[in-house]
ZAFIDREN-684607 format. One record per residue (C-alpha): residue number from 1; x, y, z. Coordinates in steps of 0.25 Angstrom, whole numbers, plus 5000, padded with zeros to 4 digits. Example, Ala and Ser with C-alpha at 12.3 -4.5 7.8 and 13.67 -1.06 7.14 Angstrom:
2
<rec num="1" c1="5049" c2="4982" c3="5031"/>
<rec num="2" c1="5055" c2="4996" c3="5029"/>
***
This chain:
288
<rec num="1" c1="5005" c2="5102" c3="4975"/>
<rec num="2" c1="5002" c2="5108" c3="4989"/>
<rec num="3" c1="4998" c2="5101" c3="5003"/>
<rec num="4" c1="4983" c2="5106" c3="5008"/>
<rec num="5" c1="4983" c2="5099" c3="5021"/>
<rec num="6" c1="4982" c2="5087" c3="5028"/>
<rec num="7" c1="4972" c2="5076" c3="5033"/>
<rec num="8" c1="4974" c2="5067" c3="5045"/>
<rec num="9" c1="4972" c2="5055" c3="5040"/>
<rec num="10" c1="4972" c2="5046" c3="5025"/>
<rec num="11" c1="4958" c2="5045" c3="5023"/>
<rec num="12" c1="4954" c2="5059" c3="5026"/>
<rec num="13" c1="4965" c2="5063" c3="5015"/>
<rec num="14" c1="4962" c2="5052" c3="5005"/>
<rec num="15" c1="4946" c2="5057" c3="5006"/>
<rec num="16" c1="4952" c2="5073" c3="5005"/>
<rec num="17" c1="4960" c2="5068" c3="4992"/>
<rec num="18" c1="4949" c2="5061" c3="4985"/>
<rec num="19" c1="4939" c2="5074" c3="4988"/>
<rec num="20" c1="4951" c2="5083" c3="4982"/>
<rec num="21" c1="4951" c2="5073" c3="4969"/>
<rec num="22" c1="4936" c2="5075" c3="4967"/>
<rec num="23" c1="4939" c2="5089" c3="4966"/>
<rec num="24" c1="4949" c2="5088" c3="4956"/>
<rec num="25" c1="4960" c2="5091" c3="4966"/>
<rec num="26" c1="4973" c2="5083" c3="4964"/>
<rec num="27" c1="4979" c2="5080" c3="4977"/>
<rec num="28" c1="4988" c2="5070" c3="4985"/>
<rec num="29" c1="4988" c2="5064" c3="4999"/>
<rec num="30" c1="4999" c2="5060" c3="5007"/>
<rec num="31" c1="5004" c2="5057" c3="5021"/>
<rec num="32" c1="5013" c2="5066" c3="5028"/>
<rec num="33" c1="5017" c2="5070" c3="5043"/>
<rec num="34" c1="5003" c2="5077" c3="5045"/>
<rec num="35" c1="4993" c2="5067" c3="5040"/>
<rec num="36" c1="4990" c2="5067" c3="5026"/>
<rec num="37" c1="4993" c2="5077" c3="5015"/>
<rec num="38" c1="4984" c2="5083" c3="5005"/>
<rec num="39" c1="4991" c2="5089" c3="4993"/>
<rec num="40" c1="4984" c2="5097" c3="4982"/>
<rec num="41" c1="4992" c2="5096" c3="4967"/>
<rec num="42" c1="4986" c2="5108" c3="4961"/>
<rec num="43" c1="4989" c2="5121" c3="4967"/>
<rec num="44" c1="4977" c2="5126" c3="4961"/>
<rec num="45" c1="4969" c2="5116" c3="4969"/>
<rec num="46" c1="4975" c2="5119" c3="4984"/>
<rec num="47" c1="4964" c2="5127" c3="4988"/>
<rec num="48" c1="4954" c2="5118" c3="4985"/>
<rec num="49" c1="4961" c2="5108" c3="4991"/>
<rec num="50" c1="4962" c2="5115" c3="5004"/>
<rec num="51" c1="4948" c2="5118" c3="5003"/>
<rec num="52" c1="4944" c2="5103" c3="5001"/>
<rec num="53" c1="4954" c2="5100" c3="5014"/>
<rec num="54" c1="4948" c2="5110" c3="5021"/>
<rec num="55" c1="4933" c2="5106" c3="5019"/>
<rec num="56" c1="4937" c2="5091" c3="5022"/>
<rec num="57" c1="4943" c2="5095" c3="5036"/>
<rec num="58" c1="4929" c2="5101" c3="5038"/>
<rec num="59" c1="4921" c2="5090" c3="5034"/>
<rec num="60" c1="4927" c2="5078" c3="5030"/>
<rec num="61" c1="4914" c2="5070" c3="5032"/>
<rec num="62" c1="4908" c2="5078" c3="5019"/>
<rec num="63" c1="4902" c2="5069" c3="5009"/>
<rec num="64" c1="4909" c2="5075" c3="4998"/>
<rec num="65" c1="4922" c2="5069" c3="5005"/>
<rec num="66" c1="4915" c2="5055" c3="5006"/>
<rec num="67" c1="4914" c2="5054" c3="4992"/>
<rec num="68" c1="4927" c2="5059" c3="4987"/>
<rec num="69" c1="4934" c2="5046" c3="4985"/>
<rec num="70" c1="4923" c2="5043" c3="4974"/>
<rec num="71" c1="4924" c2="5057" c3="4968"/>
<rec num="72" c1="4939" c2="5056" c3="4968"/>
<rec num="73" c1="4939" c2="5043" c3="4961"/>
<rec num="74" c1="4930" c2="5048" c3="4951"/>
<rec num="75" c1="4940" c2="5060" c3="4948"/>
<rec num="76" c1="4952" c2="5050" c3="4949"/>
<rec num="77" c1="4945" c2="5042" c3="4938"/>
<rec num="78" c1="4941" c2="5052" c3="4929"/>
<rec num="79" c1="4956" c2="5058" c3="4930"/>
<rec num="80" c1="4961" c2="5044" c3="4928"/>
<rec num="81" c1="4952" c2="5042" c3="4914"/>
<rec num="82" c1="4957" c2="5058" c3="4910"/>
<rec num="83" c1="4972" c2="5054" c3="4912"/>
<rec num="84" c1="4970" c2="5042" c3="4904"/>
<rec num="85" c1="4964" c2="5048" c3="4892"/>
<rec num="86" c1="4976" c2="5059" c3="4893"/>
<rec num="87" c1="4987" c2="5048" c3="4894"/>
<rec num="88" c1="4982" c2="5041" c3="4882"/>
<rec num="89" c1="4986" c2="5055" c3="4874"/>
<rec num="90" c1="4999" c2="5060" c3="4880"/>
<rec num="91" c1="5011" c2="5057" c3="4887"/>
<rec num="92" c1="5009" c2="5063" c3="4901"/>
<rec num="93" c1="5022" c2="5068" c3="4910"/>
<rec num="94" c1="5018" c2="5055" c3="4918"/>
<rec num="95" c1="5022" c2="5047" c3="4907"/>
<rec num="96" c1="5034" c2="5055" c3="4903"/>
<rec num="97" c1="5040" c2="5055" c3="4915"/>
<rec num="98" c1="5044" c2="5043" c3="4921"/>
<rec num="99" c1="5049" c2="5046" c3="4935"/>
<rec num="100" c1="5038" c2="5046" c3="4947"/>
<rec num="101" c1="5046" c2="5053" c3="4958"/>
<rec num="102" c1="5053" c2="5064" c3="4949"/>
<rec num="103" c1="5046" c2="5075" c3="4943"/>
<rec num="104" c1="5047" c2="5077" c3="4928"/>
<rec num="105" c1="5052" c2="5092" c3="4930"/>
<rec num="106" c1="5064" c2="5086" c3="4941"/>
<rec num="107" c1="5067" c2="5074" c3="4931"/>
<rec num="108" c1="5069" c2="5084" c3="4920"/>
<rec num="109" c1="5079" c2="5091" c3="4927"/>
<rec num="110" c1="5086" c2="5078" c3="4932"/>
<rec num="111" c1="5087" c2="5073" c3="4918"/>
<rec num="112" c1="5092" c2="5086" c3="4911"/>
<rec num="113" c1="5103" c2="5086" c3="4923"/>
<rec num="114" c1="5107" c2="5073" c3="4922"/>
<rec num="115" c1="5108" c2="5072" c3="4905"/>
<rec num="116" c1="5117" c2="5086" c3="4907"/>
<rec num="117" c1="5125" c2="5080" c3="4917"/>
<rec num="118" c1="5127" c2="5066" c3="4909"/>
<rec num="119" c1="5130" c2="5074" c3="4897"/>
<rec num="120" c1="5141" c2="5082" c3="4902"/>
<rec num="121" c1="5147" c2="5070" c3="4910"/>
<rec num="122" c1="5147" c2="5061" c3="4898"/>
<rec num="123" c1="5151" c2="5071" c3="4888"/>
<rec num="124" c1="5158" c2="5081" c3="4896"/>
<rec num="125" c1="5161" c2="5090" c3="4881"/>
<rec num="126" c1="5148" c2="5092" c3="4881"/>
<rec num="127" c1="5143" c2="5107" c3="4881"/>
<rec num="128" c1="5132" c2="5104" c3="4890"/>
<rec num="129" c1="5137" c2="5111" c3="4902"/>
<rec num="130" c1="5142" c2="5122" c3="4894"/>
<rec num="131" c1="5126" c2="5125" c3="4889"/>
<rec num="132" c1="5121" c2="5122" c3="4902"/>
<rec num="133" c1="5130" c2="5131" c3="4910"/>
<rec num="134" c1="5125" c2="5144" c3="4915"/>
<rec num="135" c1="5136" c2="5150" c3="4906"/>
<rec num="136" c1="5150" c2="5146" c3="4900"/>
<rec num="137" c1="5159" c2="5157" c3="4905"/>
<rec num="138" c1="5161" c2="5164" c3="4917"/>
<rec num="139" c1="5157" c2="5178" c3="4920"/>
<rec num="140" c1="5149" c2="5180" c3="4907"/>
<rec num="141" c1="5138" c2="5184" c3="4915"/>
<rec num="142" c1="5129" c2="5172" c3="4908"/>
<rec num="143" c1="5132" c2="5178" c3="4894"/>
<rec num="144" c1="5125" c2="5165" c3="4889"/>
<rec num="145" c1="5113" c2="5167" c3="4896"/>
<rec num="146" c1="5112" c2="5180" c3="4891"/>
<rec num="147" c1="5113" c2="5175" c3="4878"/>
<rec num="148" c1="5101" c2="5168" c3="4879"/>
<rec num="149" c1="5106" c2="5154" c3="4885"/>
<rec num="150" c1="5096" c2="5156" c3="4897"/>
<rec num="151" c1="5096" c2="5141" c3="4900"/>
<rec num="152" c1="5110" c2="5142" c3="4906"/>
<rec num="153" c1="5103" c2="5148" c3="4918"/>
<rec num="154" c1="5097" c2="5136" c3="4923"/>
<rec num="155" c1="5105" c2="5125" c3="4915"/>
<rec num="156" c1="5117" c2="5124" c3="4924"/>
<rec num="157" c1="5107" c2="5116" c3="4934"/>
<rec num="158" c1="5108" c2="5103" c3="4924"/>
<rec num="159" c1="5123" c2="5103" c3="4924"/>
<rec num="160" c1="5130" c2="5094" c3="4934"/>
<rec num="161" c1="5145" c2="5090" c3="4933"/>
<rec num="162" c1="5145" c2="5077" c3="4939"/>
<rec num="163" c1="5137" c2="5064" c3="4944"/>
<rec num="164" c1="5136" c2="5067" c3="4960"/>
<rec num="165" c1="5131" c2="5082" c3="4956"/>
<rec num="166" c1="5120" c2="5076" c3="4945"/>
<rec num="167" c1="5115" c2="5063" c3="4955"/>
<rec num="168" c1="5115" c2="5074" c3="4967"/>
<rec num="169" c1="5107" c2="5085" c3="4962"/>
<rec num="170" c1="5098" c2="5076" c3="4954"/>
<rec num="171" c1="5095" c2="5068" c3="4966"/>
<rec num="172" c1="5090" c2="5081" c3="4973"/>
<rec num="173" c1="5083" c2="5086" c3="4961"/>
<rec num="174" c1="5076" c2="5073" c3="4960"/>
<rec num="175" c1="5070" c2="5076" c3="4975"/>
<rec num="176" c1="5068" c2="5091" c3="4975"/>
<rec num="177" c1="5065" c2="5093" c3="4962"/>
<rec num="178" c1="5053" c2="5082" c3="4962"/>
<rec num="179" c1="5047" c2="5087" c3="4976"/>
<rec num="180" c1="5046" c2="5101" c3="4970"/>
<rec num="181" c1="5040" c2="5096" c3="4957"/>
<rec num="182" c1="5031" c2="5085" c3="4964"/>
<rec num="183" c1="5026" c2="5097" c3="4973"/>
<rec num="184" c1="5026" c2="5109" c3="4965"/>
<rec num="185" c1="5027" c2="5104" c3="4950"/>
<rec num="186" c1="5036" c2="5105" c3="4939"/>
<rec num="187" c1="5035" c2="5119" c3="4936"/>
<rec num="188" c1="5039" c2="5124" c3="4950"/>
<rec num="189" c1="5052" c2="5115" c3="4950"/>
<rec num="190" c1="5056" c2="5119" c3="4937"/>
<rec num="191" c1="5053" c2="5133" c3="4941"/>
<rec num="192" c1="5062" c2="5132" c3="4953"/>
<rec num="193" c1="5073" c2="5125" c3="4945"/>
<rec num="194" c1="5074" c2="5135" c3="4935"/>
<rec num="195" c1="5073" c2="5146" c3="4946"/>
<rec num="196" c1="5083" c2="5140" c3="4955"/>
<rec num="197" c1="5092" c2="5134" c3="4944"/>
<rec num="198" c1="5094" c2="5149" c3="4938"/>
<rec num="199" c1="5096" c2="5157" c3="4951"/>
<rec num="200" c1="5106" c2="5146" c3="4957"/>
<rec num="201" c1="5113" c2="5146" c3="4943"/>
<rec num="202" c1="5115" c2="5160" c3="4942"/>
<rec num="203" c1="5119" c2="5162" c3="4956"/>
<rec num="204" c1="5131" c2="5151" c3="4954"/>
<rec num="205" c1="5134" c2="5157" c3="4941"/>
<rec num="206" c1="5135" c2="5172" c3="4946"/>
<rec num="207" c1="5144" c2="5166" c3="4958"/>
<rec num="208" c1="5154" c2="5157" c3="4951"/>
<rec num="209" c1="5152" c2="5156" c3="4936"/>
<rec num="210" c1="5146" c2="5145" c3="4926"/>
<rec num="211" c1="5153" c2="5133" c3="4931"/>
<rec num="212" c1="5142" c2="5126" c3="4939"/>
<rec num="213" c1="5130" c2="5117" c3="4937"/>
<rec num="214" c1="5120" c2="5107" c3="4944"/>
<rec num="215" c1="5105" c2="5107" c3="4950"/>
<rec num="216" c1="5111" c2="5110" c3="4964"/>
<rec num="217" c1="5106" c2="5125" c3="4964"/>
<rec num="218" c1="5092" c2="5120" c3="4959"/>
<rec num="219" c1="5091" c2="5108" c3="4970"/>
<rec num="220" c1="5096" c2="5118" c3="4983"/>
<rec num="221" c1="5084" c2="5128" c3="4976"/>
<rec num="222" c1="5074" c2="5117" c3="4977"/>
<rec num="223" c1="5079" c2="5113" c3="4990"/>
<rec num="224" c1="5077" c2="5127" c3="4995"/>
<rec num="225" c1="5062" c2="5127" c3="4988"/>
<rec num="226" c1="5058" c2="5115" c3="4995"/>
<rec num="227" c1="5064" c2="5118" c3="5008"/>
<rec num="228" c1="5057" c2="5132" c3="5009"/>
<rec num="229" c1="5043" c2="5129" c3="5001"/>
<rec num="230" c1="5042" c2="5117" c3="5011"/>
<rec num="231" c1="5045" c2="5125" c3="5022"/>
<rec num="232" c1="5035" c2="5138" c3="5018"/>
<rec num="233" c1="5025" c2="5130" c3="5011"/>
<rec num="234" c1="5024" c2="5116" c3="5017"/>
<rec num="235" c1="5011" c2="5114" c3="5009"/>
<rec num="236" c1="5020" c2="5113" c3="4997"/>
<rec num="237" c1="5025" c2="5099" c3="4999"/>
<rec num="238" c1="5039" c2="5104" c3="4998"/>
<rec num="239" c1="5049" c2="5097" c3="5010"/>
<rec num="240" c1="5062" c2="5092" c3="5009"/>
<rec num="241" c1="5067" c2="5081" c3="5016"/>
<rec num="242" c1="5078" c2="5087" c3="5027"/>
<rec num="243" c1="5088" c2="5078" c3="5023"/>
<rec num="244" c1="5088" c2="5084" c3="5010"/>
<rec num="245" c1="5089" c2="5098" c3="5014"/>
<rec num="246" c1="5100" c2="5094" c3="5024"/>
<rec num="247" c1="5108" c2="5087" c3="5013"/>
<rec num="248" c1="5105" c2="5098" c3="5003"/>
<rec num="249" c1="5109" c2="5109" c3="5013"/>
<rec num="250" c1="5122" c2="5102" c3="5018"/>
<rec num="251" c1="5126" c2="5101" c3="5003"/>
<rec num="252" c1="5124" c2="5116" c3="5001"/>
<rec num="253" c1="5133" c2="5120" c3="5012"/>
<rec num="254" c1="5143" c2="5109" c3="5009"/>
<rec num="255" c1="5144" c2="5114" c3="4996"/>
<rec num="256" c1="5144" c2="5129" c3="5001"/>
<rec num="257" c1="5155" c2="5126" c3="5011"/>
<rec num="258" c1="5162" c2="5120" c3="4999"/>
<rec num="259" c1="5163" c2="5106" c3="5005"/>
<rec num="260" c1="5158" c2="5102" c3="4992"/>
<rec num="261" c1="5166" c2="5111" c3="4982"/>
<rec num="262" c1="5162" c2="5115" c3="4967"/>
<rec num="263" c1="5147" c2="5117" c3="4971"/>
<rec num="264" c1="5138" c2="5128" c3="4966"/>
<rec num="265" c1="5135" c2="5134" c3="4979"/>
<rec num="266" c1="5128" c2="5147" c3="4974"/>
<rec num="267" c1="5120" c2="5139" c3="4965"/>
<rec num="268" c1="5116" c2="5130" c3="4977"/>
<rec num="269" c1="5113" c2="5142" c3="4986"/>
<rec num="270" c1="5107" c2="5151" c3="4976"/>
<rec num="271" c1="5097" c2="5139" c3="4973"/>
<rec num="272" c1="5095" c2="5136" c3="4988"/>
<rec num="273" c1="5091" c2="5151" c3="4991"/>
<rec num="274" c1="5082" c2="5153" c3="4978"/>
<rec num="275" c1="5075" c2="5139" c3="4981"/>
<rec num="276" c1="5072" c2="5144" c3="4996"/>
<rec num="277" c1="5066" c2="5158" c3="4991"/>
<rec num="278" c1="5057" c2="5151" c3="4982"/>
<rec num="279" c1="5054" c2="5140" c3="4993"/>
<rec num="280" c1="5051" c2="5151" c3="5002"/>
<rec num="281" c1="5041" c2="5160" c3="4993"/>
<rec num="282" c1="5028" c2="5154" c3="5001"/>
<rec num="283" c1="5034" c2="5160" c3="5014"/>
<rec num="284" c1="5037" c2="5174" c3="5008"/>
<rec num="285" c1="5023" c2="5174" c3="5003"/>
<rec num="286" c1="5017" c2="5172" c3="5017"/>
<rec num="287" c1="5026" c2="5183" c3="5023"/>
<rec num="288" c1="5023" c2="5193" c3="5012"/>
***
């Protein structure tokens, strides 16, 4: 979902939104500090949306805009009937995923993490931690991975050792994961999680060995990504609350200075750095 521009009042924004719907361009209108923001859901329709906004600004009195609401209503009714027919034949994702505030990919990550943690806490003798750790031995140069157990590169992110660890991480994942997923989709979120997770896990392994786990490296990666992407590409809709950024950075340095001991600091640092690099990609494109 991308921001295509602003209009000063709600009625103009609603008129344009209806006109976009009549063109089969799915959009969202919401109030912000600059007026009324117009968002277009599909990346493929951004240019068409921007052109429609430009045309409207040049001649808002054009007759096609006066009939926009009626045309949009017709288009919405057609889509409603088509969706109703589709829902009769198949269970859609909206039926399967019960959460309205947490995206399905984010919810999946949370459920897997919680399940692994509970299984380990309720059954300490379970082999689950050994199976999900990046390696079972120190200084074996990832022998298990080299013999085909590729999942070990990413699965340490699901391993949490106590309730405080899992609760804090999942609360942050709910907020930052859902933000990325709602603005850029589940595929982008999962690609970020896998890329940052593997990178931060490898960094921690080569620094201190296999005895680590948790989603923190990914969380700091998402923090860095949202932070830099929001600065370099404001139309992405990715913006961090100042309190979230401050809290995460304070926690980062408290752990780094060993005020809070026993933390995978390399995982945090590697994740944050990777996320910032990926987030700054639009800036690199402009410079190059």
